[in-house]
Structure formats: C-alpha cells, structure tokens
PyMOL Python script that loads the backbone (N, CA, C, O; Angstrom):
from pymol import cmd

cmd.read_pdbstr("""\
ATOM      1  N   MET A   1     -26.876  32.220  22.771  1.00  0.00           N
ATOM      2  CA  MET A   1     -26.835  31.182  21.747  1.00  0.00           C
ATOM      3  C   MET A   1     -25.649  31.393  20.795  1.00  0.00           C
ATOM      4  O   MET A   1     -24.947  30.444  20.446  1.00  0.00           O
ATOM      5  N   ILE A   2     -25.439  32.632  20.386  1.00  0.00           N
ATOM      6  CA  ILE A   2     -24.342  32.922  19.469  1.00  0.00           C
ATOM      7  C   ILE A   2     -23.001  32.644  20.142  1.00  0.00           C
ATOM      8  O   ILE A   2     -22.106  32.067  19.524  1.00  0.00           O
ATOM      9  N   ASP A   3     -22.856  33.049  21.398  1.00  0.00           N
ATOM     10  CA  ASP A   3     -21.606  32.808  22.106  1.00  0.00           C
ATOM     11  C   ASP A   3     -21.320  31.314  22.219  1.00  0.00           C
ATOM     12  O   ASP A   3     -20.171  30.891  22.090  1.00  0.00           O
ATOM     13  N   GLU A   4     -22.357  30.514  22.458  1.00  0.00           N
ATOM     14  CA  GLU A   4     -22.180  29.062  22.561  1.00  0.00           C
ATOM     15  C   GLU A   4     -21.754  28.478  21.223  1.00  0.00           C
ATOM     16  O   GLU A   4     -20.891  27.601  21.183  1.00  0.00           O
ATOM     17  N   ASN A   5     -22.338  28.943  20.135  1.00  0.00           N
ATOM     18  CA  ASN A   5     -21.950  28.466  18.806  1.00  0.00           C
ATOM     19  C   ASN A   5     -20.515  28.846  18.482  1.00  0.00           C
ATOM     20  O   ASN A   5     -19.767  28.057  17.905  1.00  0.00           O
ATOM     21  N   LYS A   6     -20.137  30.065  18.860  1.00  0.00           N
ATOM     22  CA  LYS A   6     -18.762  30.511  18.619  1.00  0.00           C
ATOM     23  C   LYS A   6     -17.783  29.653  19.420  1.00  0.00           C
ATOM     24  O   LYS A   6     -16.736  29.260  18.907  1.00  0.00           O
ATOM     25  N   ARG A   7     -18.124  29.362  20.682  1.00  0.00           N
ATOM     26  CA  ARG A   7     -17.263  28.545  21.533  1.00  0.00           C
ATOM     27  C   ARG A   7     -17.138  27.130  20.960  1.00  0.00           C
ATOM     28  O   ARG A   7     -16.048  26.558  20.958  1.00  0.00           O
ATOM     29  N   ASP A   8     -18.247  26.567  20.473  1.00  0.00           N
ATOM     30  CA  ASP A   8     -18.205  25.236  19.861  1.00  0.00           C
ATOM     31  C   ASP A   8     -17.301  25.231  18.633  1.00  0.00           C
ATOM     32  O   ASP A   8     -16.533  24.293  18.421  1.00  0.00           O
ATOM     33  N   LYS A   9     -17.398  26.275  17.834  1.00  0.00           N
ATOM     34  CA  LYS A   9     -16.556  26.392  16.640  1.00  0.00           C
ATOM     35  C   LYS A   9     -15.090  26.495  17.030  1.00  0.00           C
ATOM     36  O   LYS A   9     -14.242  25.825  16.441  1.00  0.00           O
ATOM     37  N   GLU A  10     -14.784  27.334  18.024  1.00  0.00           N
ATOM     38  CA  GLU A  10     -13.411  27.483  18.508  1.00  0.00           C
ATOM     39  C   GLU A  10     -12.867  26.147  19.018  1.00  0.00           C
ATOM     40  O   GLU A  10     -11.730  25.785  18.717  1.00  0.00           O
ATOM     41  N   ASN A  11     -13.669  25.421  19.783  1.00  0.00           N
ATOM     42  CA  ASN A  11     -13.238  24.124  20.315  1.00  0.00           C
ATOM     43  C   ASN A  11     -13.010  23.111  19.201  1.00  0.00           C
ATOM     44  O   ASN A  11     -12.135  22.252  19.316  1.00  0.00           O
ATOM     45  N   PHE A  12     -13.787  23.202  18.125  1.00  0.00           N
ATOM     46  CA  PHE A  12     -13.610  22.288  16.996  1.00  0.00           C
ATOM     47  C   PHE A  12     -12.330  22.620  16.230  1.00  0.00           C
ATOM     48  O   PHE A  12     -11.559  21.729  15.874  1.00  0.00           O
ATOM     49  N   ILE A  13     -12.118  23.902  15.984  1.00  0.00           N
ATOM     50  CA  ILE A  13     -10.961  24.326  15.193  1.00  0.00           C
ATOM     51  C   ILE A  13      -9.669  24.229  16.001  1.00  0.00           C
ATOM     52  O   ILE A  13      -8.627  23.851  15.466  1.00  0.00           O
ATOM     53  N   PHE A  14      -9.736  24.570  17.282  1.00  0.00           N
ATOM     54  CA  PHE A  14      -8.558  24.580  18.143  1.00  0.00           C
ATOM     55  C   PHE A  14      -8.778  23.643  19.335  1.00  0.00           C
ATOM     56  O   PHE A  14      -8.923  24.104  20.467  1.00  0.00           O
ATOM     57  N   PRO A  15      -8.803  22.342  19.084  1.00  0.00           N
ATOM     58  CA  PRO A  15      -9.053  21.421  20.206  1.00  0.00           C
ATOM     59  C   PRO A  15      -7.910  21.456  21.202  1.00  0.00           C
ATOM     60  O   PRO A  15      -6.745  21.607  20.833  1.00  0.00           O
ATOM     61  N   GLN A  16      -8.261  21.316  22.457  1.00  0.00           N
ATOM     62  CA  GLN A  16      -7.252  21.270  23.509  1.00  0.00           C
ATOM     63  C   GLN A  16      -7.561  20.091  24.401  1.00  0.00           C
ATOM     64  O   GLN A  16      -8.716  19.823  24.733  1.00  0.00           O
ATOM     65  N   SER A  17      -6.523  19.400  24.780  1.00  0.00           N
ATOM     66  CA  SER A  17      -6.671  18.269  25.674  1.00  0.00           C
ATOM     67  C   SER A  17      -6.211  18.686  27.062  1.00  0.00           C
ATOM     68  O   SER A  17      -5.344  19.546  27.211  1.00  0.00           O
ATOM     69  N   SER A  18      -6.795  18.073  28.061  1.00  0.00           N
ATOM     70  CA  SER A  18      -6.361  18.321  29.426  1.00  0.00           C
ATOM     71  C   SER A  18      -4.989  17.699  29.628  1.00  0.00           C
ATOM     72  O   SER A  18      -4.689  16.631  29.093  1.00  0.00           O
ATOM     73  N   TYR A  19      -4.164  18.383  30.407  1.00  0.00           N
ATOM     74  CA  TYR A  19      -2.830  17.864  30.694  1.00  0.00           C
ATOM     75  C   TYR A  19      -2.930  16.829  31.796  1.00  0.00           C
ATOM     76  O   TYR A  19      -3.488  17.099  32.860  1.00  0.00           O
ATOM     77  N   ARG A  20      -2.392  15.649  31.548  1.00  0.00           N
ATOM     78  CA  ARG A  20      -2.491  14.555  32.510  1.00  0.00           C
ATOM     79  C   ARG A  20      -1.131  14.053  32.994  1.00  0.00           C
ATOM     80  O   ARG A  20      -1.056  13.059  33.716  1.00  0.00           O
ATOM     81  N   GLY A  21      -0.077  14.728  32.603  1.00  0.00           N
ATOM     82  CA  GLY A  21       1.263  14.323  33.027  1.00  0.00           C
ATOM     83  C   GLY A  21       1.592  14.851  34.408  1.00  0.00           C
ATOM     84  O   GLY A  21       0.739  15.394  35.110  1.00  0.00           O
ATOM     85  N   GLU A  22       2.850  14.677  34.780  1.00  0.00           N
ATOM     86  CA  GLU A  22       3.319  15.193  36.069  1.00  0.00           C
ATOM     87  C   GLU A  22       3.203  16.711  36.051  1.00  0.00           C
ATOM     88  O   GLU A  22       3.771  17.378  35.186  1.00  0.00           O
ATOM     89  N   PHE A  23       2.456  17.250  37.023  1.00  0.00           N
ATOM     90  CA  PHE A  23       2.207  18.684  37.009  1.00  0.00           C
ATOM     91  C   PHE A  23       3.365  19.473  37.614  1.00  0.00           C
ATOM     92  O   PHE A  23       3.741  19.295  38.773  1.00  0.00           O
ATOM     93  N   THR A  24       3.904  20.338  36.788  1.00  0.00           N
ATOM     94  CA  THR A  24       4.773  21.423  37.218  1.00  0.00           C
ATOM     95  C   THR A  24       4.423  22.587  36.296  1.00  0.00           C
ATOM     96  O   THR A  24       3.945  22.358  35.184  1.00  0.00           O
ATOM     97  N   PRO A  25       4.642  23.802  36.716  1.00  0.00           N
ATOM     98  CA  PRO A  25       4.357  24.928  35.809  1.00  0.00           C
ATOM     99  C   PRO A  25       5.118  24.802  34.487  1.00  0.00           C
ATOM    100  O   PRO A  25       4.588  25.132  33.426  1.00  0.00           O
ATOM    101  N   GLU A  26       6.362  24.323  34.557  1.00  0.00           N
ATOM    102  CA  GLU A  26       7.178  24.187  33.349  1.00  0.00           C
ATOM    103  C   GLU A  26       6.582  23.138  32.401  1.00  0.00           C
ATOM    104  O   GLU A  26       6.514  23.352  31.191  1.00  0.00           O
ATOM    105  N   ASN A  27       6.156  22.009  32.964  1.00  0.00           N
ATOM    106  CA  ASN A  27       5.548  20.962  32.130  1.00  0.00           C
ATOM    107  C   ASN A  27       4.266  21.451  31.478  1.00  0.00           C
ATOM    108  O   ASN A  27       4.000  21.142  30.317  1.00  0.00           O
ATOM    109  N   LEU A  28       3.474  22.209  32.216  1.00  0.00           N
ATOM    110  CA  LEU A  28       2.218  22.724  31.680  1.00  0.00           C
ATOM    111  C   LEU A  28       2.471  23.707  30.542  1.00  0.00           C
ATOM    112  O   LEU A  28       1.800  23.658  29.511  1.00  0.00           O
ATOM    113  N   VAL A  29       3.433  24.592  30.730  1.00  0.00           N
ATOM    114  CA  VAL A  29       3.770  25.556  29.673  1.00  0.00           C
ATOM    115  C   VAL A  29       4.303  24.827  28.446  1.00  0.00           C
ATOM    116  O   VAL A  29       3.920  25.142  27.319  1.00  0.00           O
ATOM    117  N   PHE A  30       5.183  23.856  28.661  1.00  0.00           N
ATOM    118  CA  PHE A  30       5.721  23.129  27.509  1.00  0.00           C
ATOM    119  C   PHE A  30       4.612  22.374  26.782  1.00  0.00           C
ATOM    120  O   PHE A  30       4.596  22.324  25.553  1.00  0.00           O
ATOM    121  N   ASN A  31       3.682  21.784  27.541  1.00  0.00           N
ATOM    122  CA  ASN A  31       2.576  21.076  26.910  1.00  0.00           C
ATOM    123  C   ASN A  31       1.761  22.019  26.025  1.00  0.00           C
ATOM    124  O   ASN A  31       1.374  21.649  24.916  1.00  0.00           O
ATOM    125  N   ALA A  32       1.502  23.225  26.506  1.00  0.00           N
ATOM    126  CA  ALA A  32       0.775  24.209  25.704  1.00  0.00           C
ATOM    127  C   ALA A  32       1.570  24.555  24.443  1.00  0.00           C
ATOM    128  O   ALA A  32       1.001  24.669  23.357  1.00  0.00           O
ATOM    129  N   ASN A  33       2.883  24.719  24.592  1.00  0.00           N
ATOM    130  CA  ASN A  33       3.735  25.014  23.428  1.00  0.00           C
ATOM    131  C   ASN A  33       3.735  23.846  22.442  1.00  0.00           C
ATOM    132  O   ASN A  33       3.718  24.055  21.229  1.00  0.00           O
ATOM    133  N   LEU A  34       3.754  22.635  22.955  1.00  0.00           N
ATOM    134  CA  LEU A  34       3.749  21.442  22.107  1.00  0.00           C
ATOM    135  C   LEU A  34       2.438  21.324  21.342  1.00  0.00           C
ATOM    136  O   LEU A  34       2.439  20.997  20.155  1.00  0.00           O
ATOM    137  N   GLN A  35       1.315  21.588  22.013  1.00  0.00           N
ATOM    138  CA  GLN A  35       0.022  21.542  21.330  1.00  0.00           C
ATOM    139  C   GLN A  35      -0.060  22.606  20.238  1.00  0.00           C
ATOM    140  O   GLN A  35      -0.594  22.352  19.158  1.00  0.00           O
ATOM    141  N   GLU A  36       0.470  23.798  20.521  1.00  0.00           N
ATOM    142  CA  GLU A  36       0.482  24.858  19.518  1.00  0.00           C
ATOM    143  C   GLU A  36       1.360  24.461  18.328  1.00  0.00           C
ATOM    144  O   GLU A  36       0.992  24.696  17.177  1.00  0.00           O
ATOM    145  N   PHE A  37       2.515  23.863  18.607  1.00  0.00           N
ATOM    146  CA  PHE A  37       3.406  23.376  17.555  1.00  0.00           C
ATOM    147  C   PHE A  37       2.669  22.381  16.658  1.00  0.00           C
ATOM    148  O   PHE A  37       2.699  22.497  15.432  1.00  0.00           O
ATOM    149  N   ALA A  38       2.014  21.414  17.272  1.00  0.00           N
ATOM    150  CA  ALA A  38       1.303  20.383  16.513  1.00  0.00           C
ATOM    151  C   ALA A  38       0.199  20.989  15.648  1.00  0.00           C
ATOM    152  O   ALA A  38       0.017  20.588  14.499  1.00  0.00           O
ATOM    153  N   GLN A  39      -0.530  21.948  16.195  1.00  0.00           N
ATOM    154  CA  GLN A  39      -1.609  22.601  15.450  1.00  0.00           C
ATOM    155  C   GLN A  39      -1.052  23.347  14.244  1.00  0.00           C
ATOM    156  O   GLN A  39      -1.599  23.250  13.145  1.00  0.00           O
ATOM    157  N   LYS A  40       0.037  24.095  14.444  1.00  0.00           N
ATOM    158  CA  LYS A  40       0.625  24.854  13.344  1.00  0.00           C
ATOM    159  C   LYS A  40       1.213  23.932  12.278  1.00  0.00           C
ATOM    160  O   LYS A  40       1.090  24.213  11.086  1.00  0.00           O
ATOM    161  N   VAL A  41       1.847  22.839  12.692  1.00  0.00           N
ATOM    162  CA  VAL A  41       2.384  21.879  11.726  1.00  0.00           C
ATOM    163  C   VAL A  41       1.247  21.295  10.893  1.00  0.00           C
ATOM    164  O   VAL A  41       1.388  21.113   9.684  1.00  0.00           O
ATOM    165  N   SER A  42       0.139  21.008  11.534  1.00  0.00           N
ATOM    166  CA  SER A  42      -1.021  20.482  10.811  1.00  0.00           C
ATOM    167  C   SER A  42      -1.503  21.474   9.749  1.00  0.00           C
ATOM    168  O   SER A  42      -1.791  21.086   8.617  1.00  0.00           O
ATOM    169  N   TYR A  43      -1.589  22.753  10.118  1.00  0.00           N
ATOM    170  CA  TYR A  43      -2.001  23.776   9.144  1.00  0.00           C
ATOM    171  C   TYR A  43      -1.021  23.852   7.975  1.00  0.00           C
ATOM    172  O   TYR A  43      -1.429  23.908   6.815  1.00  0.00           O
ATOM    173  N   ILE A  44       0.256  23.855   8.287  1.00  0.00           N
ATOM    174  CA  ILE A  44       1.272  23.935   7.235  1.00  0.00           C
ATOM    175  C   ILE A  44       1.166  22.731   6.302  1.00  0.00           C
ATOM    176  O   ILE A  44       1.240  22.880   5.082  1.00  0.00           O
ATOM    177  N   CYS A  45       0.993  21.552   6.867  1.00  0.00           N
ATOM    178  CA  CYS A  45       0.859  20.343   6.044  1.00  0.00           C
ATOM    179  C   CYS A  45      -0.359  20.438   5.129  1.00  0.00           C
ATOM    180  O   CYS A  45      -0.294  20.061   3.959  1.00  0.00           O
ATOM    181  N   ASN A  46      -1.457  20.940   5.662  1.00  0.00           N
ATOM    182  CA  ASN A  46      -2.668  21.084   4.854  1.00  0.00           C
ATOM    183  C   ASN A  46      -2.471  22.108   3.742  1.00  0.00           C
ATOM    184  O   ASN A  46      -2.926  21.896   2.618  1.00  0.00           O
ATOM    185  N   LEU A  47      -1.801  23.213   4.044  1.00  0.00           N
ATOM    186  CA  LEU A  47      -1.528  24.210   3.009  1.00  0.00           C
ATOM    187  C   LEU A  47      -0.655  23.624   1.905  1.00  0.00           C
ATOM    188  O   LEU A  47      -0.900  23.865   0.723  1.00  0.00           O
ATOM    189  N   GLU A  48       0.353  22.863   2.282  1.00  0.00           N
ATOM    190  CA  GLU A  48       1.241  22.250   1.295  1.00  0.00           C
ATOM    191  C   GLU A  48       0.494  21.202   0.478  1.00  0.00           C
ATOM    192  O   GLU A  48       0.645  21.138  -0.742  1.00  0.00           O
ATOM    193  N   THR A  49      -0.303  20.393   1.141  1.00  0.00           N
ATOM    194  CA  THR A  49      -1.068  19.349   0.451  1.00  0.00           C
ATOM    195  C   THR A  49      -2.016  19.949  -0.584  1.00  0.00           C
ATOM    196  O   THR A  49      -2.225  19.371  -1.651  1.00  0.00           O
ATOM    197  N   ASN A  50      -2.589  21.112  -0.263  1.00  0.00           N
ATOM    198  CA  ASN A  50      -3.546  21.759  -1.172  1.00  0.00           C
ATOM    199  C   ASN A  50      -2.884  22.709  -2.156  1.00  0.00           C
ATOM    200  O   ASN A  50      -3.574  23.443  -2.864  1.00  0.00           O
ATOM    201  N   GLY A  51      -1.550  22.709  -2.213  1.00  0.00           N
ATOM    202  CA  GLY A  51      -0.839  23.496  -3.206  1.00  0.00           C
ATOM    203  C   GLY A  51      -0.771  24.986  -2.908  1.00  0.00           C
ATOM    204  O   GLY A  51      -0.450  25.780  -3.792  1.00  0.00           O
ATOM    205  N   LYS A  52      -1.067  25.371  -1.684  1.00  0.00           N
ATOM    206  CA  LYS A  52      -1.036  26.796  -1.332  1.00  0.00           C
ATOM    207  C   LYS A  52       0.370  27.276  -0.997  1.00  0.00           C
ATOM    208  O   LYS A  52       0.671  28.461  -1.144  1.00  0.00           O
ATOM    209  N   ILE A  53       1.228  26.373  -0.551  1.00  0.00           N
ATOM    210  CA  ILE A  53       2.641  26.691  -0.328  1.00  0.00           C
ATOM    211  C   ILE A  53       3.477  25.553  -0.895  1.00  0.00           C
ATOM    212  O   ILE A  53       2.992  24.433  -1.059  1.00  0.00           O
ATOM    213  N   THR A  54       4.720  25.846  -1.189  1.00  0.00           N
ATOM    214  CA  THR A  54       5.603  24.826  -1.761  1.00  0.00           C
ATOM    215  C   THR A  54       6.121  23.892  -0.660  1.00  0.00           C
ATOM    216  O   THR A  54       6.112  24.249   0.519  1.00  0.00           O
ATOM    217  N   PRO A  55       6.568  22.705  -1.050  1.00  0.00           N
ATOM    218  CA  PRO A  55       7.169  21.817  -0.053  1.00  0.00           C
ATOM    219  C   PRO A  55       8.367  22.471   0.651  1.00  0.00           C
ATOM    220  O   PRO A  55       8.583  22.243   1.841  1.00  0.00           O
ATOM    221  N   GLN A  56       9.133  23.267  -0.065  1.00  0.00           N
ATOM    222  CA  GLN A  56      10.289  23.932   0.523  1.00  0.00           C
ATOM    223  C   GLN A  56       9.856  24.948   1.587  1.00  0.00           C
ATOM    224  O   GLN A  56      10.462  25.042   2.654  1.00  0.00           O
ATOM    225  N   ASP A  57       8.790  25.712   1.274  1.00  0.00           N
ATOM    226  CA  ASP A  57       8.270  26.672   2.248  1.00  0.00           C
ATOM    227  C   ASP A  57       7.733  25.952   3.484  1.00  0.00           C
ATOM    228  O   ASP A  57       7.947  26.391   4.614  1.00  0.00           O
ATOM    229  N   ALA A  58       7.035  24.846   3.256  1.00  0.00           N
ATOM    230  CA  ALA A  58       6.500  24.070   4.372  1.00  0.00           C
ATOM    231  C   ALA A  58       7.641  23.579   5.254  1.00  0.00           C
ATOM    232  O   ALA A  58       7.572  23.668   6.480  1.00  0.00           O
ATOM    233  N   TYR A  59       8.673  23.070   4.633  1.00  0.00           N
ATOM    234  CA  TYR A  59       9.825  22.576   5.390  1.00  0.00           C
ATOM    235  C   TYR A  59      10.454  23.689   6.222  1.00  0.00           C
ATOM    236  O   TYR A  59      10.749  23.500   7.402  1.00  0.00           O
ATOM    237  N   LYS A  60      10.658  24.849   5.599  1.00  0.00           N
ATOM    238  CA  LYS A  60      11.282  25.971   6.310  1.00  0.00           C
ATOM    239  C   LYS A  60      10.430  26.417   7.494  1.00  0.00           C
ATOM    240  O   LYS A  60      10.952  26.683   8.576  1.00  0.00           O
ATOM    241  N   GLN A  61       9.127  26.496   7.287  1.00  0.00           N
ATOM    242  CA  GLN A  61       8.237  26.933   8.367  1.00  0.00           C
ATOM    243  C   GLN A  61       8.241  25.932   9.520  1.00  0.00           C
ATOM    244  O   GLN A  61       8.280  26.323  10.686  1.00  0.00           O
ATOM    245  N   ILE A  62       8.199  24.641   9.191  1.00  0.00           N
ATOM    246  CA  ILE A  62       8.205  23.617  10.238  1.00  0.00           C
ATOM    247  C   ILE A  62       9.557  23.604  10.952  1.00  0.00           C
ATOM    248  O   ILE A  62       9.616  23.423  12.168  1.00  0.00           O
ATOM    249  N   LYS A  63      10.634  23.795  10.202  1.00  0.00           N
ATOM    250  CA  LYS A  63      11.965  23.851  10.808  1.00  0.00           C
ATOM    251  C   LYS A  63      12.055  25.012  11.795  1.00  0.00           C
ATOM    252  O   LYS A  63      12.632  24.863  12.872  1.00  0.00           O
ATOM    253  N   ASN A  64      11.489  26.169  11.437  1.00  0.00           N
ATOM    254  CA  ASN A  64      11.486  27.322  12.339  1.00  0.00           C
ATOM    255  C   ASN A  64      10.645  27.054  13.586  1.00  0.00           C
ATOM    256  O   ASN A  64      11.034  27.424  14.694  1.00  0.00           O
ATOM    257  N   LEU A  65       9.496  26.413  13.402  1.00  0.00           N
ATOM    258  CA  LEU A  65       8.652  26.063  14.545  1.00  0.00           C
ATOM    259  C   LEU A  65       9.377  25.098  15.479  1.00  0.00           C
ATOM    260  O   LEU A  65       9.282  25.216  16.701  1.00  0.00           O
ATOM    261  N   TRP A  66      10.104  24.140  14.893  1.00  0.00           N
ATOM    262  CA  TRP A  66      10.863  23.175  15.697  1.00  0.00           C
ATOM    263  C   TRP A  66      11.937  23.898  16.518  1.00  0.00           C
ATOM    264  O   TRP A  66      12.145  23.585  17.690  1.00  0.00           O
ATOM    265  N   ALA A  67      12.612  24.861  15.898  1.00  0.00           N
ATOM    266  CA  ALA A  67      13.635  25.626  16.617  1.00  0.00           C
ATOM    267  C   ALA A  67      13.009  26.388  17.787  1.00  0.00           C
ATOM    268  O   ALA A  67      13.605  26.471  18.861  1.00  0.00           O
ATOM    269  N   GLU A  68      11.821  26.940  17.586  1.00  0.00           N
ATOM    270  CA  GLU A  68      11.121  27.638  18.661  1.00  0.00           C
ATOM    271  C   GLU A  68      10.771  26.671  19.789  1.00  0.00           C
ATOM    272  O   GLU A  68      10.896  27.016  20.964  1.00  0.00           O
ATOM    273  N   LEU A  69      10.336  25.470  19.438  1.00  0.00           N
ATOM    274  CA  LEU A  69       9.982  24.474  20.447  1.00  0.00           C
ATOM    275  C   LEU A  69      11.219  24.044  21.235  1.00  0.00           C
ATOM    276  O   LEU A  69      11.161  23.886  22.455  1.00  0.00           O
ATOM    277  N   LYS A  70      12.333  23.856  20.535  1.00  0.00           N
ATOM    278  CA  LYS A  70      13.586  23.493  21.213  1.00  0.00           C
ATOM    279  C   LYS A  70      14.031  24.602  22.164  1.00  0.00           C
ATOM    280  O   LYS A  70      14.503  24.325  23.266  1.00  0.00           O
ATOM    281  N   THR A  71      13.881  25.851  21.740  1.00  0.00           N
ATOM    282  CA  THR A  71      14.225  26.977  22.602  1.00  0.00           C
ATOM    283  C   THR A  71      13.321  26.998  23.829  1.00  0.00           C
ATOM    284  O   THR A  71      13.769  27.277  24.941  1.00  0.00           O
ATOM    285  N   SER A  72      12.055  26.702  23.612  1.00  0.00           N
ATOM    286  CA  SER A  72      11.090  26.666  24.706  1.00  0.00           C
ATOM    287  C   SER A  72      11.492  25.653  25.773  1.00  0.00           C
ATOM    288  O   SER A  72      11.495  25.970  26.963  1.00  0.00           O
ATOM    289  N   ILE A  73      11.830  24.443  25.354  1.00  0.00           N
ATOM    290  CA  ILE A  73      12.190  23.406  26.334  1.00  0.00           C
ATOM    291  C   ILE A  73      13.494  23.766  27.038  1.00  0.00           C
ATOM    292  O   ILE A  73      13.668  23.469  28.220  1.00  0.00           O
ATOM    293  N   LYS A  74      14.406  24.402  26.314  1.00  0.00           N
ATOM    294  CA  LYS A  74      15.674  24.830  26.924  1.00  0.00           C
ATOM    295  C   LYS A  74      15.423  25.919  27.951  1.00  0.00           C
ATOM    296  O   LYS A  74      15.950  25.858  29.062  1.00  0.00           O
ATOM    297  N   ASN A  75      14.615  26.926  27.587  1.00  0.00           N
ATOM    298  CA  ASN A  75      14.324  28.034  28.503  1.00  0.00           C
ATOM    299  C   ASN A  75      13.553  27.590  29.734  1.00  0.00           C
ATOM    300  O   ASN A  75      13.685  28.192  30.799  1.00  0.00           O
ATOM    301  N   LEU A  76      12.756  26.552  29.601  1.00  0.00           N
ATOM    302  CA  LEU A  76      11.999  26.032  30.735  1.00  0.00           C
ATOM    303  C   LEU A  76      12.836  25.118  31.608  1.00  0.00           C
ATOM    304  O   LEU A  76      12.402  24.728  32.692  1.00  0.00           O
ATOM    305  N   GLY A  77      14.034  24.771  31.150  1.00  0.00           N
ATOM    306  CA  GLY A  77      14.934  23.915  31.922  1.00  0.00           C
ATOM    307  C   GLY A  77      14.523  22.455  31.927  1.00  0.00           C
ATOM    308  O   GLY A  77      14.932  21.702  32.811  1.00  0.00           O
ATOM    309  N   LEU A  78      13.723  22.043  30.958  1.00  0.00           N
ATOM    310  CA  LEU A  78      13.235  20.656  30.929  1.00  0.00           C
ATOM    311  C   LEU A  78      14.190  19.702  30.252  1.00  0.00           C
ATOM    312  O   LEU A  78      14.083  18.491  30.447  1.00  0.00           O
ATOM    313  N   ASN A  79      15.123  20.208  29.461  1.00  0.00           N
ATOM    314  CA  ASN A  79      16.064  19.315  28.796  1.00  0.00           C
ATOM    315  C   ASN A  79      17.175  18.867  29.736  1.00  0.00           C
ATOM    316  O   ASN A  79      17.961  17.984  29.395  1.00  0.00           O
ATOM    317  N   ASP A  80      17.242  19.479  30.926  1.00  0.00           N
ATOM    318  CA  ASP A  80      18.260  19.114  31.903  1.00  0.00           C
ATOM    319  C   ASP A  80      17.858  17.893  32.731  1.00  0.00           C
ATOM    320  O   ASP A  80      18.700  17.270  33.378  1.00  0.00           O
ATOM    321  N   LYS A  81      16.577  17.558  32.707  1.00  0.00           N
ATOM    322  CA  LYS A  81      16.064  16.493  33.574  1.00  0.00           C
ATOM    323  C   LYS A  81      16.199  15.138  32.942  1.00  0.00           C
ATOM    324  O   LYS A  81      15.814  14.135  33.544  1.00  0.00           O
TER     325      LYS A  81
END
""", "prot")
cmd.dss("prot")
cmd.show_as("cartoon", "prot")
cmd.util.cbc("prot")
cmd.orient("prot")
C-alpha cells in the first residue's frame, strides 16, 4: 500500500507522457531531455513567482537549461536532420 501511494505521488509530481513520435533512440532520448527541461523550467517559474528567487536568477537558470538542451540535440545529431 505504501509503495503504491509513493508511486502515485511520484507520478503526480513528475508526470511523464508516452512518446508517440517517430521512434529512434535519439528521438526518445531527446524527448526525455525535453520533458526534464520543461519540468525544471516550471519549477523555476514557480520559485520566481513565489519570490523565492529573483527574476534575474530565474532567467540565468533557464538560460543554462536551454544551453544544455541545445547541446543535447547537437550531441544526438538531431539538428542535422
């Protein structure tokens, strides 16, 4: 029972959608990276909205996450297609 409650909580906090695009290992990895990016951006936005971080800090963190995502797509060779 406890494990099921923990799993439900995890699924609520960290929702994941099934990948429905063209399947390649690279596309699947990028999709996972994109979902992680979106989740982290959401957290940063919520922290900024609630006054826990400054708008400048939020911008810097999101800019760094974007750079990581761009590196990810480059390393996976998806920007060449």
